[in-house]
C-alpha angles and dihedrals in degrees: 000000000000124000095253097065089046091052091047091052091045093055093047093047093046092053094046091047089049090052091048091052090047090052091048091051091046089059091046085056088062098037100048098057091039090058092043090054091051100253117145113249111193102173139027115181136167111212135007136259126036117015112247097180138355141167134186123234111181110312095341128085113211121196155139125244131205100260109050094193095110142353144208146213118213110218114180120240101021087150120053119230117267110278108265096024121119115256110280093008119104127185112245100219145017138176120272128047097246093045089048090057090059093047092048090051091051091050091053091044095055099036092099099029112117121206091250089058093061097095090051099052115127096236089061092063119105112266093250091053090052090051092051093049093050094041091050094083098051091041090056090054091050091049091049089051092051093047092050093046089049093047090055101039096042096047110025096019135220119305102249129189114230131198090251111108115243099173140010120211117233093210143006112263123175116244090245088065097041114147099038124110124253121269132200088259094059116095117242112260113255091235089056091050090049092053096240114164137196108275095038113127113215110220105171143016120204090342096309116119113244118213103163141031091242091058091049093048094051092046092052093047092049092051095071110186095329125121115277127200108210123197117202144158124235120182090343094308121117114229138168134208134181122216138153113252114221129228116248138168107255136166112271115254091216099043117028090196092063132073123209137180108250141156115287130199104167108233130128123209130241110244122221132177116245119186114237138197132243091267089062090048092052093045093048093047089049091053091046090049090058091047091048093051089052090048091052089050091052094045096106090053092046091049088059088057091047091050090052089050088058087066097047105280118138113277113234118229090228097052119116120266136205121231085268091059093043091052090051091053090048088052091052090050095051094043095048114117091204096068134069125234088258090054091051095050091045095051099042093046092050089049091055091046091051092049091052090049090051094047092048094050095040091054090056092066103120096238129104133272086033119086089249090065091058091044090052090051091051093048091048089051090054092049093046095047092045091052090050090053092051090052091043090238128142113282107256092216129217122356110250104233089179088080087066095053093105088058090047092052091048093048090045091052091050091050091049092051091047090051093051092048093048094049092048094048091044087059101042101029109015129180107259130196117245 
């Protein structure tokens, strides 16, 4: 077997192992505070399906299941008994299908609860302790993301575009047609006409000194189809050239979802790694958090695109992926002959960091069965009980999340369908690097 398939497999395995470890630590984020607050934790498993291995330590069973694409911690007493029932005794039936769901769930919840476990049931915890336990998982993912971002940016550095030319386009192609080869109908790129070459360092544009790639990009775009005098250095010699930039449809710098007609020169920058500080790490993670929240908001729309791709439509590069798709992309990165070992480590680590950021934020959505749904219930309990204290009324007690189980089942079904679709499309029509 050649080196490339081995490198492809290595990248895929590294990413999947990283996800498995992230999942395991996510569940530790729930289990550790639960145990510290005195709740009884009976199971800690990574994965779903058939149990491959397990061992018991004290009152908790630890194990690994066949499908390591998730995990769970079993904390006794997540659902409070039905109001009016004796402690530890739950009625077995009730009228109404939705109500019956809640009563069936309670029955299953308390089937293995012994009388001595009553004081340690989760629903008896103070509201703020419940919130900490349920927020522990997503917070762990966010911490993992920060640590991975920091590990990359503080050691390798951030990939930074310089004003040194890496590539010169042969022709002017709109961004909507990016990736295709030039044809006789395509106009020659202005940089090609001007004779710019890879290795040239651009120092000025229309008399203004250029110190960064961002400055150069904005100057070119603002120039439209007007003449541009470009100062550059080649082999240590300062030179100038004048050429008309052309107007081309390009993705907006301020809104990636928009396209605008801007000035175009046709040069690509040389990328270098520049080590950064913790402030840069925090700033970058903040920017990516905003982008991730927007991506989560657009998920329904993107899933429509993914579903169309299942039937042969073109797969967008910015569409969501399952762990299967992400591992394939990681494999392509590590097996590419056009990147260095540093590039491979940089890209795969940032992928894993971004996935942890997504998982952490996604789990904070205030809907059951996600962690955010339980956090919302705990916060509402705190608000409700606090308001009762202010009014000197009896404390209402714990919020009954069992009443939201129909919503949880519906959301769970949607997530399951989304997962199946993503895995299928990632197999038959995957996102590929260009």
